[in-house]
C-alpha positions as CSV (number, residue, x, y, z in Angstrom):
1,M,-9.7,5.7,11.7
2,K,-8.7,2.7,13.8
3,G,-7.5,-0.7,12.7
4,T,-5.8,-3.8,13.8
5,C,-4.0,-6.8,12.3
6,L,-5.8,-10.2,12.4
7,C,-4.5,-11.2,15.9
8,G,-4.7,-7.7,17.4
9,S,-1.0,-7.5,18.3
10,V,-0.6,-4.4,16.0
11,S,-3.1,-1.6,15.9
12,L,-3.1,1.8,14.2
13,T,-4.8,5.1,14.1
14,A,-4.9,7.3,11.0
15,A,-6.8,10.3,9.7
16,E,-10.2,9.7,8.2
17,E,-10.1,8.8,4.6
18,K,-12.8,7.3,2.3
19,H,-10.8,6.6,-0.8
20,I,-8.8,3.5,-1.6
21,G,-6.5,2.7,-4.4
22,A,-5.7,-0.6,-6.1
23,C,-2.2,-1.6,-7.1
24,H,-1.9,-4.4,-9.7
25,C,1.9,-4.7,-9.7
26,G,3.5,-8.1,-9.5
27,Y,4.9,-7.5,-6.0
28,C,1.5,-6.6,-4.6
29,R,-0.1,-9.6,-6.3
30,K,2.6,-11.9,-5.0
31,W,2.5,-10.4,-1.5
32,G,-1.3,-10.8,-1.1
33,G,-2.5,-13.1,-3.8
34,G,-4.3,-10.3,-5.6
35,P,-4.2,-6.5,-6.0
36,L,-3.4,-4.4,-2.9
37,L,-6.5,-2.4,-1.9
38,A,-5.1,0.3,0.3
39,V,-5.9,3.6,2.0
40,H,-3.3,6.4,1.4
41,C,-2.8,7.5,5.0
42,G,0.0,9.9,4.5
43,P,3.0,10.0,7.0
44,E,0.9,10.5,10.1
45,V,0.0,7.0,11.3
46,A,0.2,6.0,15.0
47,W,1.2,2.4,15.5
48,A,0.9,0.3,18.6
49,G,2.6,-3.0,19.0
50,Q,5.7,-1.9,17.0
51,D,7.7,-4.8,18.5
52,Q,5.5,-7.1,16.3
53,I,6.1,-5.2,13.1
54,S,8.5,-6.9,10.6
55,V,9.7,-4.8,7.7
56,Y,10.9,-5.8,4.2
57,R,12.4,-3.4,1.8
58,S,10.8,-4.4,-1.4
59,S,12.3,-1.9,-3.8
60,E,14.7,1.1,-3.9
61,W,11.8,3.4,-2.9
62,A,9.5,1.4,-0.7
63,E,9.1,-1.1,2.2
64,R,6.4,-3.4,3.2
65,A,5.5,-4.5,6.7
66,F,3.6,-7.4,8.3
67,C,2.6,-8.6,11.7
68,A,5.3,-11.0,13.0
69,K,2.7,-12.9,14.9
70,C,-0.2,-13.4,12.4
71,G,1.3,-12.3,9.1
72,S,-1.3,-9.6,8.4
73,H,-0.1,-7.1,5.8
74,L,0.3,-3.7,7.6
75,Y,1.6,-1.2,5.1
76,Y,3.4,-0.3,2.0
77,K,5.5,2.8,2.7
78,L,7.3,5.2,0.3
79,L,10.7,5.9,1.7
80,S,11.0,9.3,0.0
81,N,8.2,10.9,2.0
82,G,7.2,8.4,4.7
83,H,3.7,8.0,3.3
84,Y,1.8,4.9,4.4
85,F,-0.6,2.9,2.2
86,V,-2.5,0.6,4.6
87,P,-4.7,-2.3,3.4
88,A,-8.3,-1.2,3.7
89,G,-9.2,-4.5,5.4
90,L,-7.3,-3.5,8.6
91,F,-9.7,-0.7,9.3
92,E,-13.0,-1.0,11.1
93,A,-14.6,1.3,8.4
94,T,-16.1,-0.5,5.4
95,D,-17.6,2.5,3.5
96,F,-14.5,3.1,1.3
97,E,-14.7,4.1,-2.4
98,L,-12.2,2.8,-5.0
99,A,-10.7,6.0,-6.4
100,S,-7.5,5.0,-8.4
101,Q,-5.6,2.1,-9.8
102,V,-1.8,1.9,-10.5
103,Y,0.2,-0.6,-12.6
104,I,-2.9,-1.0,-14.7
105,D,-0.8,-2.4,-17.5
106,K,0.3,-5.2,-15.2
107,K,-3.3,-6.2,-14.2
108,P,-3.9,-9.8,-15.2
109,A,-6.9,-10.6,-17.4
110,Y,-8.5,-12.9,-14.7
111,Y,-10.1,-10.0,-12.8
112,D,-11.6,-6.6,-13.5
113,F,-13.1,-3.8,-11.3
114,A,-16.4,-2.3,-12.5
115,N,-15.4,1.1,-11.1
116,Q,-14.1,3.7,-13.6
117,T,-11.1,5.3,-11.9
118,P,-8.0,7.3,-12.8
119,T,-5.1,4.9,-13.7
120,M,-1.4,4.9,-14.0
121,T,0.9,2.5,-15.9
122,E,4.1,1.0,-14.5
123,Q,6.2,3.6,-16.3
124,Q,4.0,6.5,-15.0
125,V,4.4,5.2,-11.4
126,I,8.2,4.8,-11.7
127,E,8.5,8.3,-13.1
128,A,6.4,9.7,-10.3
129,Y,7.9,7.8,-7.3
130,A,11.2,6.1,-8.0
131,P,14.3,7.9,-6.8
132,Q,15.8,10.0,-9.5
133,Q,19.1,8.7,-10.7
134,S,21.8,11.2,-11.2
135,D,23.5,11.3,-14.6
136,P,27.0,9.8,-14.1
137,A,28.3,11.9,-16.9
138,G,27.6,15.0,-14.9
């Protein structure tokens, strides 16, 4: 799949994927004004225009990036495995299917999706993706 930011300064190529996920966490909603609707692209994404990519480390386990020229959101990336979650709107494809939702317990009441999808709560996401803290007692 091919995609670009709003101004075209950054482009990407990723493997074909038809499923998107929705993240309802406060960071995603603050970042984009609503839930992040993203394609899980794995670690294999080819980026062009990397000199225009600005990166912000938003948590202990992830970073977010945007185009320095137009501000388009480019990705959410897990640091532990390098997997990219790319906003679906960057891609030329439009035939995606909503397949999952995370931070479902943080979703505000002012919107709902009609799709019935698997969901994860904040605690389930943290248990699955946050770096494991070692026990200081040994």
